[in-house]
C-alpha positions in Angstrom: -0.4 46.1 -27.2 3.0 45.8 -25.6 1.3 44.4 -22.5 -0.6 41.9 -24.5 2.5 40.6 -26.3 4.5 40.0 -23.1 2.7 36.7 -22.1 3.2 35.4 -25.6 6.9 36.4 -25.6 7.4 34.8 -22.1 5.7 31.6 -23.3 7.8 31.5 -26.4 11.0 32.1 -24.3 9.9 29.3 -21.9 9.4 26.8 -24.7 12.8 27.8 -26.1 14.5 27.5 -22.8 12.9 24.1 -22.2 14.0 22.9 -25.6 17.6 24.2 -25.2 17.9 22.6 -21.7 17.2 19.2 -23.1 13.5 18.8 -22.4 12.7 17.2 -25.8 15.6 14.8 -25.6 14.5 13.8 -22.1 11.0 12.9 -23.4 12.5 11.0 -26.3 14.7 9.1 -23.9 11.9 8.3 -21.4 9.2 7.5 -24.1 10.3 3.8 -24.7 10.3 3.1 -21.0 6.9 4.7 -20.5 5.4 2.8 -23.4 7.0 -0.5 -22.2 5.5 0.1 -18.7 2.1 0.9 -20.2 2.2 -2.2 -22.4 3.2 -4.7 -19.7 1.4 -3.1 -16.8 -1.9 -1.6 -18.1 -2.0 -3.7 -21.3 -3.1 -6.9 -19.4 -5.6 -4.9 -17.4 -7.3 -3.5 -20.5 -7.1 -6.9 -22.2 -8.7 -8.4 -19.1 -11.6 -5.9 -19.2 -12.2 -6.7 -22.8 -12.1 -10.4 -22.2 -14.6 -10.1 -19.4 -17.2 -9.2 -22.0 -16.4 -12.1 -24.3 -17.0 -15.8 -24.4 -13.5 -17.1 -25.0 -11.7 -20.4 -24.4 -8.5 -19.1 -26.0 -8.9 -21.6 -28.9 -12.0 -20.6 -30.9 -12.7 -17.1 -32.0 -13.9 -14.9 -29.2 -17.6 -14.0 -29.1 -18.9 -10.7 -27.7 -21.5 -11.5 -25.0 -21.8 -8.2 -23.2 -22.8 -8.5 -19.5 -23.6 -12.2 -19.7 -20.4 -13.3 -18.0 -21.1 -11.0 -15.0 -24.7 -12.2 -14.8 -23.4 -15.8 -15.0 -20.9 -15.5 -12.2 -23.2 -13.5 -9.9 -25.9 -16.2 -10.2 -23.5 -19.1 -9.8 -24.7 -21.0 -6.7 -21.1 -21.6 -5.7 -20.2 -17.9 -5.4 -22.0 -17.3 -2.1 -20.1 -20.2 -0.5 -16.8 -19.1 -2.0 -17.4 -15.6 -0.7 -18.2 -16.8 2.8 -15.2 -19.0 2.8 -12.9 -16.2 1.7 -14.3 -13.9 4.3 -13.9 -16.6 6.9 -10.3 -17.1 5.9 -9.7 -13.3 6.1 -11.3 -13.1 9.5 -9.3 -15.9 11.0 -6.1 -14.6 9.4 -6.9 -11.1 10.9 -7.6 -12.4 14.4 -4.9 -15.0 14.7 -2.4 -14.3 12.0 -2.0 -10.5 12.1 -0.8 -10.0 15.7 1.8 -12.8 15.4 4.4 -10.9 13.3 4.1 -7.8 15.5 4.6 -9.8 18.7 7.4 -11.7 17.1 9.2 -8.5 16.0 8.8 -6.9 19.5 10.1 -10.1 21.1 13.2 -10.2 18.8 13.9 -6.5 19.3 14.0 -7.0 23.1 16.7 -9.6 22.7 19.8 -7.4 22.3 22.5 -10.0 21.8 20.7 -13.2 20.5 18.0 -11.5 18.6 19.6 -12.2 15.2 19.3 -16.0 15.9 15.5 -15.7 16.3 15.4 -13.3 13.4 16.9 -16.0 11.1 14.7 -18.7 12.5 11.5 -16.6 12.0 12.4 -15.9 8.4 13.2 -19.5 7.5 9.6 -20.3 6.6 9.7 -17.5 4.0 12.7 -19.2 2.4 10.9 -22.6 2.0 9.1 -22.8 -1.3 5.3 -22.6 -0.7 4.6 -25.9 -2.5 7.2 -27.7 -0.4 5.9 -26.1 2.8 2.3 -27.1 2.1 3.3 -30.7 1.3 5.2 -30.9 4.5 2.2 -29.6 6.5 -0.1 -32.1 4.8 2.1 -34.7 6.3 1.8 -33.0 9.7 -2.0 -32.9 9.2 -2.3 -36.6 8.7 -5.7 -37.5 10.1 -4.5 -40.8 11.5 -3.1 -41.2 15.0 0.4 -41.4 13.6 0.2 -37.9 12.2 2.6 -35.4 13.8 0.0 -33.1 15.3 -2.3 -35.9 16.3 0.6 -37.7 18.0 1.5 -34.6 20.0 -2.1 -33.9 21.0 -2.4 -37.6 21.9 0.1 -37.1 24.7 -2.5 -34.8 26.3 -5.4 -37.2 25.6 -6.7 -35.2 22.7 -7.6 -36.3 19.2 -7.1 -37.7 16.7 -8.6 -34.9 14.6 -9.5 -35.1 10.9 -7.9 -31.7 10.2 -8.1 -31.2 6.4 -10.8 -33.9 6.1 -13.1 -32.0 8.4 -15.4 -29.2 7.2 -15.0 -27.4 10.5 -11.2 -27.8 10.9 -10.0 -27.5 7.3 -10.0 -23.7 7.1 -8.4 -23.0 10.5 -5.7 -25.6 9.6 -5.0 -23.7 6.4 -4.9 -20.4 8.3 -2.4 -21.9 10.8 0.0 -22.9 8.0 -0.4 -19.5 6.2 0.4 -17.7 9.4 3.5 -19.8 9.9 4.6 -19.2 6.3 4.1 -15.4 6.3 4.9 -14.3 9.8 8.6 -14.2 9.4 8.7 -11.9 6.3 6.2 -9.5 7.9 8.1 -9.5 11.2 11.2 -8.3 9.2 9.2 -5.2 8.1 8.1 -4.5 11.6 11.7 -4.9 12.9 12.8 -2.3 10.3 10.1 0.0 11.6 11.1 -0.5 15.2 14.6 0.8 14.4 13.0 4.2 13.9 11.4 4.4 17.3 13.2 6.9 19.5 15.1 5.1 22.3 14.5 8.0 24.7 10.8 7.1 24.7 11.6 3.6 26.0 14.0 5.0 28.5 11.4 7.4 29.8 8.8 4.6 30.0 11.3 2.4 31.9 12.0 5.2 34.4 8.3 5.5 35.0 8.2 1.8 35.8 6.5 0.6 32.7 6.9 -3.1 31.9 7.3 -4.6 28.5 3.6 -4.8 27.7 3.0 -1.2 28.7 6.0 0.0 26.6 4.6 -1.9 23.6 1.1 -0.5 24.0 2.0 3.1 24.8 5.3 3.5 22.9 5.9 0.9 20.2 2.4 0.7 18.7 1.8 4.5 18.5 5.2 5.0 16.9 4.7 2.4 14.1 1.0 2.7 13.7 1.4 3.9 10.1 3.2 0.7 9.2 0.7 -1.4 11.1 -2.2 0.2 9.1 -0.4 -0.4 5.8 0.4 -4.0 6.6 -3.2 -4.6 7.7 -4.5 -3.3 4.4 -2.0 -5.5 2.5 -3.1 -8.5 4.5 -6.7 -7.9 3.8 -6.0 -7.7 0.1 -3.8 -10.8 0.2 -6.3 -12.9 2.2 -9.0 -12.0 -0.3 -6.8 -13.5 -3.0 -5.8 -16.7 -1.2 -5.4 -19.6 -3.7 -2.3 -21.7 -3.2 -3.1 -23.1 0.2 -6.7 -24.2 -0.5 -5.7 -25.5 -3.9 -2.8 -27.7 -2.7 -4.2 -28.6 0.7 -7.8 -29.6 -0.1 -8.6 -28.6 -3.7 -11.6 -26.7 -2.2 -13.0 -29.5 -0.1 -14.3 -31.1 1.9 -17.8 -30.2 0.7 -16.5 -26.9 -0.7 -15.6 -25.8 2.8 -12.3 -24.2 1.5 -13.4 -23.1 -1.9 -12.3 -19.5 -2.2 -13.0 -16.8 -4.9 -9.7 -17.3 -6.6 -10.2 -21.1 -6.6 -13.6 -20.5 -8.2 -11.8 -18.3 -10.8 -9.4 -21.1 -11.5 -12.2 -23.6 -12.0 -13.9 -21.3 -14.5 -10.7 -20.8 -16.5 -8.9 -24.2 -16.4 -11.6 -26.7 -15.7 -14.6 -25.2 -17.5 -12.5 -23.5 -20.1 -14.5 -20.3 -19.7 -11.9 -17.5 -19.5 -14.5 -14.9 -20.0 -16.4 -15.8 -16.8 -13.1 -16.2 -15.0 -12.0 -12.7 -16.0 -15.4 -11.3 -15.1 -15.2 -12.6 -11.6 -11.6 -11.3 -11.4 -12.8 -7.8 -12.4 -15.6 -7.9 -9.7 -13.0 -9.0 -7.1 -10.7 -6.2 -8.2 -13.5 -3.6 -7.9 -14.4 -4.9 -4.4 -10.8 -4.6 -3.3 -10.5 -1.1 -4.7 -13.6 0.0 -2.8 -12.3 -1.7 0.3 -9.0 0.1 0.0 -10.7 3.5 -0.5 -13.0 3.0 2.5 -10.1 1.7 4.6 -8.1 4.8 3.7 -10.8 7.2 4.8 -11.5 5.3 8.0 -7.9 5.2 9.1 -6.6 8.5 7.7 -7.1 10.4 10.9 -5.7 7.8 13.1 -2.6 7.3 11.0 -1.7 11.0 11.0 -2.4 11.9 14.6 
């Protein structure tokens, strides 16, 4: 009987010790913060899930429609085009936009004395408000021969190009501006990661006669591959949610060539007034991004830890 009573006594003593050491007061102190976090963080998520099963224009009383919103958005003839456009934007941003910040960071890190100047210049696009930057680039993309880009290309006997008025050139033009706007901020992250690379590895590579490109390939990239993988995942998630550039540049045109999934969500909500359908498509996009993140984690887990 004495042996059986020991665990109970120890448990009682543990609770008493926890109470006397301030455990209860810690919970009382943290509870408002936790509740506030849950309300403002998970509250909108739960509300969005509920809204996706309703017909709601935020004016009339909501009507429960079950899976009808999901059926509606999945059968929308514009969804395949918006999905293809989003994937096309993500592909172009991955091929052309992803390596630029890395090369920029390596270039700046190689400049010992004047690197800070290029650091400031590369970060300037991130300081410019996105709306202002896009309006400026719309001026650059003027389809006439007097447009900035067409004027420069005209010196080499090229153009003029329609740019944003062309179904074939509109998306690459948007990717070019998005790369310019985001490269500087991403390069800062890579520069911070490069400070953690051991200098003796570069010295050993230089003694072996390795040039800058071999040092980058065999030293820099392996040392910061964890950061590269994280930034790649963040870029994939960000490109699937592109909205500002297509909305301000072309409004989804020409001929829906730049209509993305988020732009379609915007049309459901603020043009059609169907917030239920907009939320349903948002939930589907969130599920796709969650699955993509999980698959990406398992595919890159071994490479990021070796």
